[in-house]
Backbone as CSV, one residue per row, in Angstrom:
resi,resn,N_x,N_y,N_z,CA_x,CA_y,CA_z,C_x,C_y,C_z
1,MET,-130.258,202.406,-82.654,-131.126,203.009,-81.613,-131.958,201.718,-80.993
2,ARG,-131.822,201.504,-79.518,-132.393,200.302,-79.208,-133.716,199.958,-79.319
3,LEU,-134.433,201.177,-79.572,-135.986,200.984,-79.409,-136.673,201.527,-80.980
4,GLN,-135.617,201.485,-81.906,-136.070,201.723,-83.374,-137.183,201.299,-83.709
5,ASP,-138.074,202.110,-84.328,-139.318,201.436,-84.751,-140.436,201.113,-83.914
6,ASP,-140.060,201.173,-82.555,-141.063,200.952,-81.635,-142.055,201.727,-81.157
7,VAL,-143.173,201.690,-80.722,-144.417,202.555,-80.047,-144.668,202.337,-78.804
8,ALA,-144.235,203.542,-77.892,-144.367,202.947,-76.502,-145.214,204.033,-75.819
9,ILE,-146.229,203.593,-74.890,-147.071,204.078,-73.904,-146.339,204.209,-72.889
10,VAL,-146.359,205.442,-72.262,-145.921,205.430,-70.955,-147.010,206.318,-69.735
11,THR,-147.560,205.508,-68.654,-148.340,206.261,-68.069,-147.672,206.626,-67.029
12,GLY,-148.342,207.992,-66.431,-147.580,208.787,-65.331,-146.295,209.406,-66.041
13,GLY,-146.466,209.608,-67.455,-145.102,209.999,-68.335,-144.997,211.465,-67.998
14,ALA,-145.887,212.278,-67.158,-145.324,213.747,-66.927,-144.163,214.068,-66.191
15,SER,-144.051,213.151,-65.104,-142.948,213.347,-63.936,-142.430,212.284,-63.537
16,GLY,-141.410,212.362,-62.843,-140.778,211.335,-62.126,-140.255,210.140,-62.899
17,ILE,-140.525,209.092,-62.420,-139.819,207.949,-63.068,-140.359,207.776,-64.438
18,GLY,-141.855,208.063,-64.870,-142.399,207.951,-65.911,-141.884,209.040,-67.122
19,ARG,-141.655,210.111,-66.761,-140.957,211.140,-67.434,-139.557,210.651,-67.897
20,ALA,-138.681,210.100,-67.009,-137.267,209.868,-67.224,-137.671,208.549,-68.483
21,CYS,-138.311,207.502,-68.103,-138.825,206.466,-69.083,-138.823,207.070,-70.693
22,ALA,-139.867,208.111,-70.719,-140.254,208.569,-71.789,-139.204,209.136,-72.664
23,LEU,-138.395,210.072,-71.790,-137.413,210.756,-72.434,-136.024,210.007,-72.796
24,LEU,-135.809,208.740,-72.085,-134.876,207.916,-72.655,-135.297,207.075,-73.734
25,PHE,-136.515,206.706,-73.674,-137.072,205.708,-74.800,-137.200,206.433,-76.190
26,ALA,-137.359,207.958,-76.197,-137.493,208.718,-77.298,-135.984,208.779,-77.890
27,ARG,-135.031,209.114,-76.938,-133.589,208.880,-77.403,-133.142,207.887,-78.222
28,GLU,-133.844,206.525,-77.857,-133.506,205.322,-78.381,-134.200,205.097,-79.470
29,GLY,-135.272,206.136,-79.947,-135.822,205.733,-81.141,-136.901,205.567,-81.142
30,ALA,-137.743,205.268,-80.010,-139.181,204.919,-79.793,-140.228,206.317,-80.084
31,LYS,-141.246,205.873,-80.684,-142.405,206.991,-80.859,-143.124,206.802,-79.208
32,VAL,-143.074,208.171,-78.703,-143.626,207.871,-77.242,-145.181,208.453,-77.204
33,VAL,-146.037,207.795,-76.506,-147.322,208.271,-75.920,-147.138,208.561,-74.694
34,VAL,-147.191,209.704,-74.035,-147.143,210.169,-72.622,-148.641,210.182,-72.206
35,ALA,-149.050,209.311,-71.135,-150.230,209.262,-70.871,-150.258,209.780,-69.325
36,ASP,-150.945,210.756,-69.106,-150.975,211.433,-67.602,-152.448,212.411,-67.541
37,ARG,-152.640,212.589,-66.258,-153.905,213.264,-66.174,-153.696,214.717,-66.603
38,GLN,-152.397,215.130,-66.630,-152.028,216.513,-66.925,-150.844,216.507,-67.850
39,ARG,-150.555,217.204,-68.768,-149.393,217.375,-69.812,-148.218,217.697,-68.975
40,GLU,-148.257,218.707,-67.935,-147.051,219.403,-67.595,-147.490,218.982,-65.999
41,SER,-146.463,218.237,-65.269,-146.493,218.221,-63.955,-146.822,219.291,-63.344
42,ARG,-147.396,219.264,-62.054,-147.547,220.559,-61.109,-146.210,220.763,-60.703
43,PHE,-145.487,219.973,-60.564,-143.942,220.296,-59.893,-143.068,220.764,-61.073
44,SER,-143.399,221.103,-62.144,-142.462,221.541,-63.145,-142.233,223.280,-62.850
45,SER,-140.987,223.412,-63.102,-140.927,224.766,-63.119,-140.897,225.259,-64.676
46,GLU,-140.778,226.634,-64.755,-140.604,227.381,-65.968,-139.847,227.047,-66.854
47,GLU,-138.387,226.590,-66.220,-137.296,226.223,-66.783,-137.345,224.894,-67.653
48,THR,-138.137,224.075,-67.239,-138.272,222.354,-67.380,-139.556,222.427,-68.200
49,PRO,-138.955,222.115,-69.604,-140.348,221.930,-70.510,-140.976,220.549,-69.953
50,ASP,-142.265,220.604,-70.694,-143.158,219.306,-70.240,-142.579,217.873,-71.019
51,THR,-142.696,217.049,-70.784,-142.151,215.721,-71.301,-142.049,215.777,-72.895
52,VAL,-143.381,215.988,-73.415,-143.583,215.824,-74.872,-142.874,216.946,-75.408
53,THR,-142.705,218.108,-75.137,-142.180,219.296,-75.523,-140.331,218.841,-75.723
54,ALA,-140.157,218.353,-74.392,-138.390,217.975,-74.343,-138.010,217.288,-75.304
55,ILE,-139.052,216.069,-75.712,-138.941,215.182,-76.710,-138.705,215.652,-78.024
56,VAL,-139.900,216.244,-78.473,-139.970,217.103,-79.931,-138.977,218.249,-80.229
57,GLU,-138.171,218.846,-78.960,-137.234,219.594,-79.078,-136.039,218.824,-79.498
58,ALA,-135.838,217.714,-78.961,-134.536,217.121,-79.172,-134.768,216.337,-80.349
59,GLY,-135.698,216.404,-81.274,-135.872,215.512,-82.525,-136.512,214.502,-82.280
60,GLY,-137.190,214.138,-81.408,-137.984,212.894,-81.181,-139.431,213.130,-81.860
61,ASP,-140.125,211.963,-81.450,-141.348,212.013,-81.732,-142.629,211.424,-80.515
62,ALA,-143.413,212.316,-80.244,-144.075,212.051,-78.825,-145.426,212.997,-79.083
63,VAL,-146.360,212.380,-78.460,-147.608,212.848,-78.171,-148.294,212.855,-76.549
64,TYR,-148.967,213.697,-76.494,-149.667,213.641,-75.045,-151.040,213.127,-75.206
65,LEU,-151.510,212.215,-74.337,-152.694,211.852,-74.367,-153.273,212.038,-72.822
66,GLU,-154.509,212.968,-72.565,-154.658,212.860,-71.097,-155.454,211.896,-70.842
67,THR,-154.917,211.131,-69.589,-155.651,210.088,-69.198,-155.490,209.748,-67.871
68,ASP,-156.860,209.205,-67.257,-156.847,208.973,-65.809,-156.962,207.456,-65.833
69,VAL,-156.114,206.736,-65.388,-155.763,205.449,-65.664,-156.725,204.607,-64.482
70,THR,-157.475,205.273,-63.734,-158.640,204.755,-62.967,-159.796,204.490,-63.806
71,GLU,-160.080,204.990,-64.781,-161.053,204.972,-65.477,-160.979,204.081,-66.701
72,SER,-161.719,203.111,-66.737,-161.543,202.024,-68.007,-161.801,202.655,-69.056
73,GLY,-163.052,203.588,-69.249,-163.049,204.122,-70.706,-161.798,205.188,-71.225
74,ALA,-161.133,205.809,-70.326,-160.229,206.685,-70.508,-158.866,205.853,-70.939
75,VAL,-158.766,204.568,-70.586,-157.685,203.733,-70.770,-157.790,203.202,-72.043
76,GLN,-159.209,202.632,-72.391,-159.521,202.014,-73.789,-159.043,203.341,-74.779
77,ARG,-159.553,204.550,-74.321,-159.539,205.638,-75.322,-157.966,205.682,-75.675
78,LEU,-157.117,205.737,-74.731,-155.610,205.885,-74.932,-155.132,204.911,-75.893
79,ILE,-155.515,203.647,-75.724,-155.278,202.915,-76.537,-155.683,202.918,-78.141
80,ASP,-156.924,203.335,-78.065,-157.486,203.355,-79.225,-156.775,204.755,-80.204
81,LEU,-156.635,205.822,-79.475,-155.790,206.958,-79.935,-154.479,206.383,-80.388
82,THR,-153.624,205.673,-79.555,-152.521,205.636,-79.879,-152.419,204.702,-81.279
83,LEU,-153.051,203.784,-81.406,-153.306,203.063,-82.575,-153.556,203.670,-83.911
84,GLU,-154.517,204.601,-83.733,-154.936,205.576,-84.928,-153.780,206.473,-85.327
85,HIS,-152.998,207.199,-84.120,-151.889,207.674,-84.358,-150.602,207.141,-85.059
86,TYR,-149.942,205.959,-84.524,-149.094,205.423,-84.517,-149.105,204.054,-85.292
87,GLY,-150.342,203.441,-85.215,-150.877,202.371,-85.840,-150.111,200.947,-85.191
88,LYS,-149.384,201.075,-84.151,-149.307,199.913,-83.186,-148.814,200.432,-81.841
89,ILE,-148.427,199.538,-80.933,-148.463,199.840,-79.876,-147.138,198.417,-79.350
90,THR,-145.969,198.424,-79.230,-145.116,197.356,-78.851,-144.703,197.518,-77.403
91,ILE,-144.570,198.842,-76.629,-144.160,198.658,-75.462,-145.299,199.420,-74.584
92,LEU,-145.623,198.897,-73.433,-146.388,199.713,-72.145,-145.576,199.745,-70.811
93,VAL,-145.530,200.986,-70.541,-144.621,201.062,-69.113,-145.745,201.860,-68.448
94,ASN,-146.034,200.984,-67.038,-146.864,201.354,-66.230,-146.390,202.038,-65.246
95,SER,-146.586,203.311,-64.926,-145.597,204.207,-64.152,-146.382,204.995,-63.361
96,ALA,-147.619,205.358,-63.635,-148.432,205.989,-62.874,-148.648,205.455,-61.603
97,GLY,-148.583,206.332,-60.435,-148.539,205.661,-59.121,-148.839,206.898,-58.156
98,MET,-149.258,206.190,-56.825,-149.158,207.434,-55.679,-148.750,206.834,-54.509
99,PHE,-148.157,207.404,-53.575,-147.692,206.881,-52.335,-148.577,207.721,-51.014
100,ILE,-149.011,207.082,-50.069,-149.363,207.667,-48.949,-148.955,206.886,-47.741
101,ARG,-148.398,207.673,-46.830,-147.761,206.843,-45.694,-149.327,206.618,-44.722
102,ASN,-149.411,205.471,-44.301,-150.569,205.257,-43.375,-150.525,203.870,-42.524
103,SER,-151.334,203.623,-41.827,-151.392,202.316,-41.014,-153.026,201.973,-41.274
104,ILE,-153.135,200.770,-41.052,-154.478,199.855,-41.677,-155.528,200.447,-40.851
105,THR,-155.207,200.896,-39.467,-156.401,201.468,-38.389,-156.578,203.007,-39.050
106,ASP,-155.888,203.544,-39.980,-156.090,204.894,-40.218,-156.757,204.995,-41.381
107,VAL,-156.786,203.699,-42.390,-157.141,204.053,-43.908,-158.390,204.007,-44.050
108,SER,-159.059,205.342,-44.571,-160.676,205.060,-44.713,-160.805,204.154,-45.918
109,ASP,-162.149,203.942,-46.422,-162.498,203.071,-47.515,-161.983,203.966,-48.621
110,GLU,-162.371,205.396,-48.557,-161.924,206.354,-50.036,-160.345,206.264,-50.270
111,GLU,-159.589,206.224,-48.946,-158.210,206.199,-49.298,-157.732,204.965,-50.210
112,TRP,-158.391,203.947,-49.524,-157.908,202.432,-50.000,-158.220,202.400,-51.543
113,ASP,-159.566,202.717,-51.713,-159.755,202.873,-53.004,-159.098,203.622,-54.258
114,ARG,-158.706,204.880,-53.602,-157.846,205.731,-54.105,-156.309,205.308,-54.476
115,VAL,-155.599,204.675,-53.715,-154.380,204.199,-53.818,-154.434,202.843,-54.772
116,LEU,-155.308,201.947,-54.653,-155.500,200.857,-55.567,-155.955,201.022,-56.696
117,GLY,-156.593,202.241,-56.635,-157.252,202.526,-58.206,-156.176,203.022,-59.014
118,VAL,-155.221,203.770,-58.604,-154.310,204.085,-59.230,-153.130,203.131,-59.151
119,ASN,-152.668,202.461,-58.467,-151.394,201.571,-58.269,-151.614,200.299,-59.062
120,LEU,-152.958,199.788,-58.673,-153.013,198.502,-59.052,-154.126,198.450,-60.440
121,ARG,-155.422,198.925,-60.100,-156.461,198.950,-60.949,-156.141,199.598,-62.299
122,GLY,-155.419,200.720,-62.219,-154.889,201.442,-63.525,-154.052,200.271,-64.232
123,TYR,-153.056,199.629,-63.623,-152.308,198.517,-64.406,-153.124,197.471,-64.955
124,PHE,-154.316,197.211,-64.316,-154.941,196.143,-64.826,-155.876,196.531,-66.053
125,PHE,-156.341,197.867,-65.861,-157.061,198.350,-67.351,-156.087,198.430,-68.312
126,THR,-154.837,199.104,-68.157,-154.029,199.306,-69.334,-153.853,197.866,-69.830
127,CYS,-153.401,196.887,-68.931,-152.961,195.394,-69.567,-154.186,195.020,-70.364
128,ARG,-155.154,195.057,-69.944,-156.398,194.403,-70.438,-156.551,195.093,-71.685
129,SER,-156.337,196.211,-71.852,-156.753,197.045,-73.099,-155.513,196.713,-74.239
130,VAL,-154.545,196.582,-73.860,-153.251,196.575,-74.535,-152.910,195.056,-75.207
131,ILE,-153.107,194.295,-74.225,-152.810,192.799,-74.682,-153.370,192.420,-76.075
132,PRO,-154.495,192.597,-76.205,-155.626,192.045,-77.254,-154.730,192.740,-78.516
133,ARG,-154.187,194.041,-78.605,-153.528,194.613,-79.573,-152.425,194.152,-79.922
134,MET,-151.625,193.575,-78.789,-150.190,193.241,-79.070,-150.341,191.739,-79.366
135,LEU,-151.442,190.848,-78.947,-151.479,189.552,-79.398,-151.971,189.636,-81.343
136,GLU,-152.424,190.560,-81.424,-152.648,191.035,-82.977,-151.483,191.135,-83.854
137,GLN,-150.677,191.836,-83.191,-149.217,192.206,-83.590,-148.298,191.068,-83.666
138,GLY,-148.379,190.129,-82.762,-147.335,188.825,-82.630,-146.413,189.467,-81.572
139,GLU,-146.325,190.332,-80.905,-145.444,190.782,-79.901,-145.817,192.035,-78.994
140,GLY,-144.937,191.973,-78.003,-145.233,193.096,-77.050,-144.530,193.052,-75.695
141,ARG,-144.178,194.000,-75.483,-143.280,194.053,-74.157,-144.071,195.029,-73.196
142,ILE,-144.347,194.598,-71.743,-145.037,195.331,-70.611,-143.826,195.572,-69.589
143,VAL,-143.519,196.731,-69.122,-143.028,196.767,-67.880,-143.813,197.683,-66.718
144,ASN,-144.175,196.805,-65.845,-144.810,197.579,-64.700,-144.070,198.295,-63.431
145,ILE,-144.027,199.193,-63.400,-142.975,199.686,-62.171,-143.908,199.537,-60.875
146,SER,-143.121,198.701,-60.064,-143.619,198.054,-58.818,-143.099,199.042,-57.717
147,SER,-142.296,198.129,-56.628,-141.547,198.548,-55.561,-140.985,197.890,-54.735
148,ILE,-139.903,197.958,-54.085,-139.368,197.054,-53.208,-140.281,196.628,-51.817
149,HIS,-141.315,197.717,-51.839,-142.254,197.454,-50.774,-143.611,196.630,-51.294
150,GLY,-143.451,196.157,-52.665,-144.326,195.127,-53.014,-143.629,193.757,-52.661
151,ILE,-142.226,193.690,-52.370,-141.681,192.437,-52.230,-141.720,192.166,-50.708
152,ARG,-141.389,193.446,-49.969,-141.256,193.333,-48.472,-142.092,194.405,-47.864
153,GLY,-142.479,193.964,-46.802,-143.192,195.347,-46.190,-142.654,196.405,-45.537
154,THR,-143.177,197.391,-45.303,-142.857,198.803,-44.585,-143.590,199.047,-43.394
155,GLY,-143.016,199.646,-42.561,-144.109,200.439,-41.666,-144.988,201.561,-42.237
156,THR,-146.254,201.567,-41.774,-146.861,202.641,-42.263,-147.127,203.075,-43.752
157,ALA,-147.257,201.939,-44.509,-147.554,202.122,-45.803,-148.478,200.942,-46.439
158,THR,-149.449,201.043,-45.618,-150.266,199.987,-45.654,-151.016,199.837,-47.213
159,THR,-151.745,200.836,-47.748,-152.440,200.844,-49.129,-151.054,200.936,-50.114
160,TYR,-149.993,201.413,-50.039,-148.904,201.321,-51.077,-148.488,199.789,-51.144
161,CYS,-148.121,199.219,-50.126,-147.467,197.946,-49.927,-148.525,196.938,-50.497
162,ALA,-149.918,196.858,-50.312,-150.709,196.295,-50.802,-150.932,196.293,-52.372
163,SER,-150.898,197.751,-52.764,-151.020,197.949,-54.399,-149.976,197.329,-54.896
164,LYS,-148.759,197.501,-54.500,-147.447,196.832,-55.168,-147.520,195.906,-55.105
165,GLY,-147.658,194.876,-54.103,-147.783,193.417,-54.023,-148.810,192.883,-55.111
166,GLY,-149.878,193.605,-55.209,-150.584,192.981,-56.596,-150.071,193.547,-57.879
167,VAL,-149.114,194.406,-57.949,-148.503,194.278,-59.064,-147.509,193.503,-59.386
168,GLU,-146.881,192.846,-58.141,-145.922,191.970,-58.540,-146.574,190.606,-59.059
169,ASN,-147.515,190.318,-58.341,-148.319,189.047,-58.898,-148.988,189.130,-60.058
170,LEU,-149.579,190.133,-60.474,-150.162,190.319,-61.608,-148.996,190.351,-62.714
171,THR,-148.165,190.937,-62.576,-146.919,190.840,-63.570,-146.613,189.466,-63.855
172,LYS,-146.552,188.578,-62.763,-146.147,187.011,-63.065,-147.199,186.352,-63.517
173,GLN,-148.365,186.712,-63.243,-149.503,185.794,-63.830,-149.706,186.159,-65.440
174,LEU,-149.724,187.514,-65.684,-149.547,187.885,-66.987,-148.522,187.421,-67.944
175,ALA,-147.244,187.216,-67.141,-146.110,186.604,-67.575,-146.285,185.312,-68.268
176,ALA,-146.533,184.430,-66.931,-147.196,183.153,-67.338,-148.112,182.900,-68.318
177,GLU,-148.901,183.616,-68.466,-150.052,183.324,-69.623,-149.623,183.853,-70.992
178,TYR,-148.942,184.979,-70.949,-148.602,185.589,-72.454,-147.317,185.225,-73.218
179,ALA,-146.341,184.871,-72.205,-145.045,184.575,-72.875,-144.891,183.686,-73.852
180,PRO,-145.926,182.614,-73.854,-145.784,181.770,-74.648,-146.469,182.313,-76.288
181,LEU,-147.133,183.241,-76.171,-147.442,184.017,-77.196,-147.048,185.543,-77.464
182,ASN,-145.746,185.411,-77.090,-144.551,186.353,-77.464,-144.820,187.802,-76.960
183,ILE,-145.586,187.908,-75.697,-145.860,189.129,-75.135,-145.133,188.957,-73.799
184,ARG,-143.781,189.573,-73.330,-142.894,189.628,-72.193,-143.539,190.580,-71.145
185,VAL,-143.954,190.065,-70.314,-144.268,191.038,-68.913,-143.515,191.021,-67.924
186,ASN,-142.674,192.113,-67.339,-141.698,192.058,-66.274,-141.931,193.265,-65.516
187,ALA,-141.384,193.621,-64.223,-141.334,194.422,-63.442,-139.911,195.154,-63.092
188,ILE,-140.095,196.180,-62.511,-139.067,196.910,-61.768,-139.390,197.397,-60.298
189,ALA,-138.591,196.762,-59.361,-139.045,197.327,-57.929,-138.060,198.379,-57.628
190,PRO,-138.167,199.807,-57.820,-137.432,200.652,-57.241,-137.356,200.732,-55.694
191,GLY,-136.134,201.242,-55.242,-136.235,201.666,-53.649,-136.537,203.354,-53.605
192,THR,-135.608,203.823,-52.862,-136.138,205.196,-52.693,-135.504,205.889,-53.760
193,ILE,-136.229,206.723,-54.651,-136.026,207.415,-55.863,-136.413,208.981,-55.517
194,ARG,-135.401,209.937,-55.906,-135.825,211.126,-55.776,-136.454,211.937,-56.821
195,THR,-138.114,211.834,-56.412,-139.195,212.462,-57.359,-139.861,213.320,-56.447
196,ALA,-140.809,214.019,-57.203,-141.651,214.768,-56.685,-142.578,214.089,-55.512
197,MET,-142.798,212.681,-55.919,-143.853,212.062,-55.067,-142.999,211.582,-53.804
198,SER,-141.733,211.628,-53.702,-141.047,211.138,-52.471,-140.518,212.358,-51.867
199,LYS,-140.579,213.631,-52.479,-140.083,214.664,-51.801,-140.436,215.211,-50.564
200,PRO,-141.977,215.131,-50.263,-142.588,215.388,-48.936,-141.910,214.562,-47.890
201,PHE,-141.317,213.296,-48.153,-141.026,212.401,-47.268,-139.226,212.517,-47.064
202,LEU,-138.562,213.027,-48.122,-137.293,213.150,-48.195,-136.963,214.639,-47.254
203,ASP,-137.902,215.323,-47.285,-137.746,216.810,-46.803,-137.838,216.545,-45.097
204,THR,-138.361,215.495,-44.696,-138.536,215.096,-43.376,-137.104,214.781,-42.808
205,PRO,-136.392,215.289,-42.024,-135.106,214.778,-41.754,-135.006,213.471,-40.966
206,GLU,-135.994,213.041,-40.140,-135.884,211.320,-39.714,-136.123,210.356,-40.544
207,ILE,-137.064,210.824,-41.516,-137.395,209.945,-42.733,-136.463,209.627,-43.734
208,ARG,-135.688,210.617,-44.030,-134.856,210.643,-45.108,-133.441,210.005,-44.338
209,ALA,-133.238,210.244,-43.062,-131.888,209.653,-42.632,-132.490,207.923,-42.473
210,GLU,-133.524,207.500,-42.202,-133.827,206.129,-42.257,-133.641,205.583,-43.821
211,TYR,-134.119,206.350,-44.844,-133.935,205.866,-46.302,-132.456,205.786,-46.391
212,GLU,-131.633,206.833,-46.252,-130.226,206.835,-46.392,-129.488,205.777,-45.822
213,ARG,-130.090,205.363,-44.547,-129.298,204.653,-43.439,-129.569,203.015,-44.047
214,ARG,-130.626,202.907,-44.900,-131.045,201.476,-45.480,-130.429,201.320,-46.798
215,THR,-130.017,202.352,-47.423,-129.558,202.265,-48.799,-128.251,202.348,-48.763
216,LEU,-127.556,200.816,-49.368,-126.074,200.799,-49.044,-125.355,201.892,-49.831
217,LEU,-125.584,202.082,-51.000,-124.888,202.908,-51.778,-124.798,204.317,-51.263
218,PRO,-123.938,205.232,-51.553,-123.789,206.689,-50.603,-124.577,207.673,-51.275
219,ARG,-125.735,207.352,-51.949,-126.709,208.192,-52.539,-128.264,207.679,-52.669
220,LEU,-129.018,208.235,-52.530,-130.445,207.999,-53.008,-130.539,207.876,-54.491
221,GLY,-131.449,207.029,-54.935,-131.746,206.823,-56.345,-132.394,208.192,-57.253
222,VAL,-132.100,208.294,-58.510,-132.743,209.309,-59.246,-133.571,208.308,-60.287
223,PRO,-134.476,209.190,-61.189,-135.391,208.407,-61.927,-134.668,207.687,-63.062
224,ASP,-133.613,208.191,-63.359,-132.892,207.750,-64.846,-132.448,206.161,-64.226
225,ASP,-132.099,205.868,-62.980,-131.682,204.756,-62.639,-133.016,203.570,-63.000
226,VAL,-134.000,204.169,-62.741,-135.097,203.034,-63.149,-135.120,203.220,-64.420
227,ALA,-135.304,204.484,-65.177,-135.581,204.358,-66.624,-134.160,203.482,-67.475
228,TYR,-133.180,203.281,-67.122,-132.317,202.539,-67.695,-132.624,200.809,-67.517
229,ALA,-133.200,200.674,-66.553,-133.707,199.435,-66.201,-134.812,199.041,-67.007
230,ALA,-135.737,199.953,-67.148,-137.099,199.792,-68.212,-136.399,199.686,-69.576
231,LEU,-135.479,200.372,-69.914,-134.920,200.436,-71.412,-134.534,198.987,-71.546
232,TYR,-133.951,198.412,-70.436,-133.503,197.020,-71.153,-134.563,195.924,-70.956
233,LEU,-135.700,196.176,-70.298,-136.842,195.270,-70.043,-137.690,195.431,-71.409
234,ALA,-137.727,196.643,-71.747,-138.591,197.005,-73.027,-137.886,196.533,-74.165
235,SER,-136.515,196.585,-74.211,-135.758,196.332,-75.406,-135.788,194.705,-75.906
236,ARG,-135.548,194.438,-76.916,-135.134,192.965,-77.409,-134.049,192.465,-76.805
237,GLU,-132.978,193.413,-76.097,-131.817,192.653,-75.412,-132.268,191.779,-74.287
238,SER,-133.451,192.019,-73.570,-134.280,191.010,-72.784,-134.978,189.934,-73.215
239,SER,-134.806,189.452,-74.277,-135.574,188.588,-75.090,-135.971,187.456,-74.274
240,TYR,-134.937,186.759,-73.619,-135.155,185.706,-72.633,-135.444,186.000,-71.193
241,VAL,-136.263,187.136,-70.882,-136.288,187.782,-69.528,-137.741,187.755,-69.365
242,VAL,-138.567,186.974,-68.642,-139.800,187.166,-68.449,-140.321,186.490,-67.102
243,GLY,-141.204,187.758,-66.369,-141.980,187.628,-65.368,-140.733,187.712,-64.165
244,HIS,-140.148,188.779,-64.592,-138.721,188.893,-63.523,-139.108,190.187,-62.981
245,THR,-138.767,190.471,-61.719,-138.593,191.645,-60.974,-137.353,192.323,-60.833
246,LEU,-136.828,193.267,-61.567,-135.607,193.687,-61.517,-135.339,194.898,-60.261
247,VAL,-134.691,194.763,-59.475,-134.791,195.334,-58.025,-133.761,196.625,-58.532
248,VAL,-134.170,197.824,-58.224,-133.237,198.908,-58.532,-133.576,199.630,-57.093
249,ASP,-132.638,199.310,-55.950,-132.755,200.098,-54.811,-131.450,200.451,-54.004
250,GLY,-130.382,200.401,-54.735,-129.222,200.564,-54.082,-128.733,199.784,-52.951
251,GLY,-129.173,198.578,-53.164,-128.892,197.632,-52.070,-129.849,197.392,-50.692
252,TRP,-131.065,198.206,-50.676,-131.746,198.213,-49.651,-132.259,196.861,-48.962
253,THR,-132.748,195.913,-50.204,-133.468,194.870,-49.982,-132.242,193.653,-49.525
254,ILE,-131.025,193.839,-49.518,-129.946,192.748,-49.024,-129.432,192.880,-48.040
255,THR,-129.953,193.871,-47.025,-129.700,194.026,-45.503,-130.637,193.550,-44.643
C-alpha cells in the first residue's frame, strides 16, 4: 500500500474532492482524519454512507473531527486531537473550499471575507498548526487543492480567483522554506470537476456548454481524477517534487 503507516488529515473530507481523497488514501493504507463542518455532506443520499463509515466498512481506519477551518482554535483542536488519537500527522490535504460567481463591483465585504476565510485563511491555519508537528517528526507532506483559476483568471469569479491565487503562492513559499527540512508542499489545480459545489453551474446549460467547450477531453472531471493526483503528491513516490502545481483540467489551460 502506497500510504502504509501514514496518518492523513483531509479538510473538506465529507464531500467532493476531499471525500475522494479520504477514501483513496484509506484504501492505500493511511489512517484518515476527516475534517469538515458536518460529518455527512448535505448533498449525500441515504444510499451513500458518510466518508468515515464508508472507510470503516471497507476495513480502513478513519475518524471524523468537526472542524471549521476559518477558526484558528478549531484548527488547533483538530491537530491536537489527531495527535492524541493517532500519534502523528504525516499528510495534510487542504480541500475545504467554496465557490461563488461574482464580479468585483458586486462583492460585499462579508462575501470577500467569507470566501477568502475558507479558501485561503483556512489553508493558512492548517499549515501553521501542522508544520511544527511535522518538523518534530522530521517529515511531512502537504497537498493544497488550488484551481486553474488560481493560475489564470476567469470571468465573474473575483473572490475565488483571488483566494486560489493566494493558495498558489502560499504553496510555493512554504515549499521554499520547508523543503530543506523534509516537508514537501505541493498543490493541485483542478479544472471543472463534477461535485456538489459545481452542480448549480453545471445545471445551467450555457455555463455547462462553456465548461465543456473549454475542456479538451470529451468529458468533465470527477473527484477521483484529483484524488489520484493527490495520492501521488502525498506518497513518497513524489519525493523529488517540491513547490509544484499539478494541473488536472482535461486540457483547459493549454488552449
